[in-house]
N, C-alpha and C positions, 0 to 999 in steps of 0.2 A: 565416586557416584557416576557413571556414565552415560550420559545424555544422548540418547541419536535421534539427531532430527533430517527430515524428510523434505524438501522442500525443490519444487522446481525452478525458484529465482533466487539465486544468491552474486554477489558480485564478481567481478568485475559491472554487473548489470548494475543500473542503478535506480530502476523502480523502486516503490513502498517497500513490497515484501521483500526486496533482496535487500534495502538497508537496514528493516526491522531485525529480519532473522540474524543477518552478521552483527549487530550492533548487540543485541540479545546476547549471542553466544559466544561473543569475545568478553562480556560481562562475566560471564559464566565461567571462564577458563579463567579469569583474572581471579573470582571467587573459589578457584581450587577445583574444579569441577573438569575431568574428560569429554571433549565435547566431538560427536562425529557429526557432521554434516554430509548426507547421500544427494546430489543434486544433477544435472544436468550440464553439460557445454553451454557457458554463458551464450545467448542468441536473443534473447529479449529487448525491443520487440519487431526487429526486422528482419529474424528467421536467418541471420547469419552469423556463423561463428565467429566468435570475437577472435583477434589474430593473437595469437601465440598457443590457441588450444584448437583441440581436434575433435570430432564427435567420434568418439573410441566407446567399446564397451567397457572400458576401465582406465582410471587415471586417478592419479593423487597427488595433493598439495597439501602444505601446512600455510595456514592465512591466520597469523596472529594468535596462534597456538591451537586454533580449529583444526582437526584432519576433516579434509575436505574431500570427498570420492567423488569423480563426475562419473555417471554411466552415460551408456548410449539411448538417443532417444530421437524419433523422429522430429525434424526440425522443420516449421513451417512461420511464416511473418503470420503476426497477433491478428489474423483477420480471417474469415472464413469458417465457419462455426464446423462442418465435418472435418477440414484438416487440423483443427485447433483440440478436437475431439482425439484424435487420432495421436496428435504430439501427447496429448494429457496420458492416455490409455498406454501408450509404449512407454514412457518415464515410469508409469505405476510396475511395469512389467519388470523393467530393469533394475528398477530401486528393490523389487521383491525378492531378486536373484542375486544382487549384491549382497543385501543383507547378513547373508551367512557371512562372508569374508569378511567382518569387521569386529568381530568378538561378538562377549555379551553386553546386554545395555540394561541397565536399571529402569529406566522409562524409555519411551520412542513417541515421538512427537511427530504429527503431519497437520501440513499448515493446508488452508485454502487460500488462494480466491476458488478455484473448482477443488472439488471435494475426491478427486481422485487419488492424490496424492494422499490425502488421509484413509483412503480403500488402503494403499499401500502399507501407510503405517500400522493398520489394524493387523492387515495381514503377517507381517514383521514384529507384533507384538506379541501374537499368539506363538508365531515361530520359536520366539527369544522366551517365552513365558514374563513377559513385564508388561506393566501396564500401558496403555496407549492412552495418550492425552491429544486431544482435539484441537487446533488454534483457529478460532473461527474468524478470520477476515474478510468474509464476506458469505453473504446468505445464498449459495449458488443449490440449485437451480435457477432460485426464484430470480436472480440478478441477470440472467441471460434471456429470460421471459419478457424481462420488464423493458429490453432493448430491443426487443421483435426478435430477437435472435432464436428462439423455439418460440412454438404454439402448444395451447392446450391441448392433450392428445394422450396416449399410450407411454410414447418415450419420457414425457414430461413426470406423470403420474411414477414412471420406473424410477427416472433420476430421484423422483423426489422420498422415495420410500428407499432407497439406499442410503440418503442424506440423514434420513431418520432411524433408519438401523446402525450409522456410524455414530448418531446423536446417542444413542442406547447405551452403546458398547464402550463409551470412551469413559476411563477412570475420572478424569475431569475434560470438561470443555473451557477452554480459557478465549470469552469473548471480547472484543473489540471495542464495542461499546453498551450501554443499558438497553439500548433499544433491540439488540441481537439478543439478550438474555430474554426481555419481554417476547418477544417472536417466538422464543423458540418454548420457554415455558407455556405460552399458550397453545401451542403445540404437542401438549404433554409431557415433554422433556423436563426431568427432575431438577428446580432451580437451585437445588441444594449443590449438584455439581457442576452448577457454571460459576466461574471466576471472571471478574472484568479486571483486563489488563490493557488500559487503552492506548492508542497509539503515542509517540511523542516523537523528542529531536534530541539529537548528540549535541548539545549545548557547546564543546571543544571545535567543533566543525561549522554548526550555524552559531554567528553573533555578528552583531553591526559592524560593516565597514564602507570605507566611500565608494561614491563610485568610480570605477577605474575609466582613466581618461583614453585608455584604449581601445576596450569596447565600446566606449560612448562614440566615438569617431570611428569605429569598425559597423555600428550600426545606424550611424544617421541619429544619433539621441540626443545628441547635447542641444541644451538648452527646453528641451521638452519634458511633459510630464508622461510619464511613461508607465502606464499600467500595464501588468503581464501576467501569462501564464505559464505556470511552470510545472509540467508532469506530463504523465500519457496522453497522447489526442484519441482515446477511444471514443467508442458509439454511445456510453454511458455520461460523458462531457458536456456533449450537446455544445460542442465550440463554435457553431454555426451563429450562436446569439450573441457571441462577443464581437464577431464579424460585422455581422448586421449593427452591432452597436459603433463599432469602427466607418462605416457606412454613414450614419447618423450622424456623427460628430463631424465628420469633412462637412457636414453642411448648416453648423450652427457656428455662431460668432466665436469666433476665437479657435475654433477647430482645429486650427494649422499646430496650435500648440502642442497637441495629445499626439503619443505614440502608442499603439498594443505590438507587446513584443509575445512572440509565441517560442518557446522552448520545451522541445521534446519531441516524440514522435508517436507512434499507434497507428492504427487500423484505419482512422480518419485523417490523418495527417497530409497525404496528397491530396486528399480530396479539397479539404480545406483550404491546401495551396491555389488548388483551380479555382475554387470560390473566391479568393481573392482575388486574384487575378481576371476572374470575369467581372468583381467589382470594382476593379481599377482601385483598388486601396492600396492606397501610396503612402496610408501611415500606419500599414502592418508590416512587421518584421518579423521572419522566419526562422529559428535556429536550429539546427541541427543537436541532438544529445550531446552531450560534454561529457569529458571522464568528471566521476566523483568529485577529484580535487578542484574541479572549476564549477561547481553548482554553485557554493555558496558566493563566488564572486560574479555569477551572471544574476542571482538575486538580488544584490547589490545595486543593481541596474533600475529595480523597479523603485517608484513613488508609491504603489499600490500594488497588490496582488489581487488578482481574478480567481475567485476560486467557485466553481458551477459544476452544477448534474444537472441531466435533462429531469424536468418536472413528473415526479414518479413517488408513488407511497412508499414505496422500496426504498428509495434514495432519501428518504429522510432518517431512515436509520444509520445512515454513513458519517463518519467523522474523517474526511479527507487528511491523510497526514501532512499534506502540505500546510495546513492550519498552521500547525504547531513549527514548520521549519519559517513560517512568514513571521512568526510573534517573537521565534530567537533573533529573526534577523531586526527588528526592528520595524517590520513594514506594516502598513496599517491595511484592511482587509475587505474586498468589496464580494461578498458572501452570497452566492446563487442557489442558496441551497438550505432547505426547510430542514427540521426536527432537531436532532441532537445537536449539530453543528452548529445551526442557529444560536441553540441556547449557551453554547460556549461563548459566541462572539459576544452575545448582549452580556452573557452574565460579566464577561472580562470586560467587556468597554474596548474591542480593540478593534472594530471596522463598523461598516456600513451593509446591513443587507439589502438584495435587491428581489424580486419574486423570480423566479427558474425560467429561463427562455422566453424572458421579456426583455429585450434591448432596450426598449423605450426607459425601462426602471434601470438598467444598467447604466444607461449614460446619464441619467440623475443622480445618482448616488455618486458616478466617477465625478459630476461636475461640480458635486457640492464637498467631494473629497479635495478637488484639485485648490477651489475658490476657500475654502474655509480652513486657513492655515492655521489655527487655534486649535480646533477640533483634531484637526491630522496630528498633529505635534501631541496632543493628549493620547490619539489612542497609540503612537509610536511608545509615549512613555508607559501605557499600560501594557502592551504586549512585551515589551521588556522585564515589566514587571512581575507578569504573570509565568512567561514561559520558564521560568525552573521548576513550575507545579506538573510539567511535561519533560522533566529529564529524563532522557532516555535510559542511563543508568539506576536509577531508582525505579523505574518500573520494570528494568530486566530482572532486579535483585526480588522485587516485588513477584515476579514470574516463576523465579526459581525457588523461593519459599514454596511456591503451590506443587514444582516438582519435586523439591525435597521431600514434602508431606506426601505426595503419591507412592513416590519410592518408599518410604517407610512403612506406610501402610500395606503394602505391598509384600514388604520383606517380613513384617510380622505375622501376615497372614501366611505366608509361606512355611514361616517358621513353626507356626500354631499347627498348622494341619500336618506336620512332619511328627510333630510330638504327641498328637492324634492318633496317628499313623504306628509309630512306636508302640502304643499304648493298647492299640487292638491286638 
């Protein structure tokens, strides 16, 4: 079976969509499937092409048995609604034009966050006579409405109509959360075509390790209780709340024993750095994005991981992938996300929760985590015990079973149609 996967994020980019796609495709190749990925030149999130790549109309490489076809797109930083839409649309068009040159496909997958890639996958599936599978990572455009990037109006209604069209046309929708399935079902999408394959973690890469003395010295973290945020610094993440907490902790007794580490990049990174400078936060350390091979080494610096999203009903449907990475590293979690993510943290006993966008509540949870050594060790033990439930390999094989079934059903329909035609 040949799986054709369209995505505009792929390694060496290190964001969650890139990691999930690569790790799934890698396992599908190991299971004996042929996999082709159509993507663009790596540039997320700064809008700068990574060294060793060029933004060309066609370039190919093999990555762990995966054939990767990179096409031209309009490249811009991960900020500014209009320019990002131009980025998305340009990739959609380039992917459609590239698809005829990659051969026959038995199933075509398009992944969100935004749905323009899924639009391309739908068109390509029609071109190739193959079923279309929509991997739903985000409820877009609802998510950009939630962060104020778009307002109610004609444009939003048009985007929502396209979104619903894609859901209806998909042979299967692979959603990351149960809340996504509930949302779609409430909007009239057939629940029988929606499968759940959650986010997970590569257990070979993320596992407990000692704090690296070199990194501790480099970032001035020796002898400190380190709470950190690792991931994209975007509009949805509300990281000003973490800076406000850092400012509060400086005034608390023993506040000098804490450090806040931010690792990653994104649309809000510069603004957050400026805000920290304005507040004089000498207890905050910003680190630029690091290569994939270095991410776990930096995770290990943390005594607690901070996972936060803005207070929005929509974000109660989201389960950030960093939740599972933190579990696999054995790092207790401070969670400022309501909904399904909170249910997981509570059910698995892997950390403390605080109200989103409430810096005082974050400080309280952080202080409790730092001062309650026994409770923190219990959280750590639970993290390591439950992480295998979210093993990326097992989840990839679960999705592969879905794809196999979709392809087989499509093939059977084609055979039946041909037989009916011959009888006529």
